[in-house]
C-alpha positions as CSV (number, residue, x, y, z in Angstrom):
1,M,138.0,138.3,5.8
2,S,140.2,137.0,8.8
3,R,140.5,138.9,12.1
4,K,144.4,139.3,13.5
5,V,144.9,136.6,16.3
6,T,145.5,138.6,19.2
7,I,148.7,137.8,21.5
8,Q,146.6,136.7,24.5
9,E,144.9,134.3,21.7
10,S,148.6,133.3,20.1
11,L,150.0,132.2,24.0
12,E,146.6,130.4,24.7
13,R,146.8,128.0,21.7
14,A,150.4,127.5,21.9
15,E,151.3,123.8,22.3
16,I,154.1,122.8,24.4
17,G,157.6,121.1,23.4
18,E,159.0,118.2,25.7
19,S,161.7,121.5,25.7
20,G,159.3,123.6,27.7
21,C,159.2,125.8,24.3
22,W,156.2,127.1,23.2
23,Y,154.9,126.8,19.4
24,L,152.1,128.2,17.3
25,P,150.3,125.1,15.6
26,G,151.1,125.8,11.8
27,V,153.3,128.7,11.9
28,Y,156.9,127.8,10.9
29,S,158.6,130.9,12.1
30,P,156.6,133.4,14.3
31,N,159.3,135.9,15.1
32,Y,157.2,138.7,14.0
33,R,154.9,137.8,17.3
34,T,158.2,137.3,19.6
35,R,158.4,141.2,20.1
36,E,154.5,141.5,20.5
37,I,154.6,138.7,22.9
38,W,157.7,140.5,25.1
39,E,155.7,143.8,25.3
40,F,152.7,142.3,25.8
41,V,153.9,139.8,28.9
42,H,156.4,142.7,30.4
43,K,153.9,145.8,30.1
44,R,156.7,148.4,28.5
45,K,157.8,148.7,24.8
46,L,160.9,147.5,23.6
47,G,161.8,150.8,21.7
48,R,165.6,150.0,20.2
49,W,165.8,146.8,21.7
50,T,165.6,143.1,20.3
51,V,164.4,140.0,21.6
52,R,166.9,136.8,22.5
53,H,165.6,133.6,23.0
54,T,167.4,132.0,25.7
55,C,166.4,128.1,24.7
56,D,167.7,128.8,21.0
57,H,165.0,127.9,19.2
58,D,163.9,130.8,16.9
59,R,159.6,129.2,16.6
60,C,159.7,129.4,20.9
61,I,156.9,132.1,22.5
62,N,157.4,130.9,25.4
63,P,157.8,134.5,27.3
64,K,160.3,133.0,29.8
65,H,162.5,132.1,27.0
66,L,162.4,135.6,25.6
67,K,164.9,138.1,27.0
68,R,165.7,141.9,26.0
69,G,168.8,142.8,24.5
70,T,170.8,144.4,22.2
71,Q,171.6,143.3,18.3
72,K,174.9,142.8,19.0
73,Q,174.4,140.5,21.9
74,N,171.6,138.7,20.1
75,L,174.6,138.0,17.5
76,Q,176.9,137.1,20.3
77,D,174.6,134.5,21.9
78,C,174.4,133.1,18.6
79,I,177.7,132.7,17.6
80,K,178.7,131.0,21.2
81,R,175.5,128.6,20.4
82,G,177.0,127.5,16.7
83,R,174.5,129.1,14.9
84,F,176.0,131.8,13.0
85,N,177.4,129.7,10.3
86,K,175.0,129.3,8.2
87,P,174.8,126.1,5.5
88,R,175.9,126.3,2.3
89,G,176.2,124.2,-0.5
90,E,175.1,120.3,0.0
91,D,173.8,121.3,3.4
92,H,171.9,123.8,3.0
93,F,168.6,122.3,3.3
94,R,167.5,123.6,-0.5
95,A,170.4,122.5,-2.6
96,E,169.1,120.9,-5.7
97,L,173.0,119.7,-6.6
98,T,176.0,118.1,-5.3
99,E,179.7,119.9,-5.5
100,A,180.7,117.9,-7.4
101,K,178.0,118.8,-10.2
102,V,178.8,122.4,-10.2
103,I,182.5,121.8,-10.9
104,K,181.1,119.9,-13.9
105,I,178.5,122.4,-14.3
106,R,181.3,125.0,-14.7
107,K,183.7,123.1,-17.0
108,L,180.9,122.3,-19.7
109,Y,179.5,125.8,-19.8
110,A,182.6,126.6,-22.1
111,T,181.2,123.6,-24.7
112,K,177.3,124.0,-23.7
113,T,174.4,126.7,-23.4
114,A,172.8,127.4,-20.1
115,K,169.5,125.6,-21.3
116,E,171.7,122.5,-22.3
117,L,172.8,122.5,-18.5
118,A,169.8,122.9,-16.8
119,T,168.5,120.5,-18.9
120,Q,171.2,117.7,-18.0
121,F,171.3,118.1,-14.6
122,D,167.4,119.1,-14.1
123,T,167.7,122.5,-12.4
124,S,167.1,126.0,-13.6
125,M,168.9,128.0,-16.5
126,K,169.3,131.0,-13.3
127,N,170.4,128.4,-11.4
128,I,173.4,128.1,-14.5
129,Y,174.2,131.6,-14.3
130,S,174.5,131.9,-10.7
131,I,176.7,129.2,-10.6
132,V,178.8,130.0,-13.4
133,Y,179.3,133.5,-12.6
134,R,179.9,132.4,-8.4
135,E,177.0,134.2,-7.2
136,S,176.0,131.2,-5.7
137,W,178.4,128.3,-4.8
138,R,181.4,130.5,-4.4
139,H,183.4,128.0,-2.2
140,V,183.5,125.9,-4.1
141,K,186.6,126.0,-6.7
């Protein structure tokens, strides 16, 4: 059974980036720790407050880059820094298809089954149904 890494150990293990941000090696999203780190460093509970990243790197755990604030302030930071609009369609890192293929899938669905389309476009039937019923790729006409 592995033991939980303490906050102090997390801070000691952190790798320092060029921008002064601290990152945990091998951890992609340590957001669950930022709250604990802020509380550990400031020796008080956040309560209803949230932790904001002044550096705009959500993986950063540098206590100097963590600031207490409200969720509204956090969203305002996000909008101000241009991070509010999430990538969609081909711009999304997990996109398997292009807009042209999505349009073609919707047209072909009238004559082909989801299984046939999934095979033809090398994707899942679930993905085909999500496209056809506009649960995904809604922005594509």
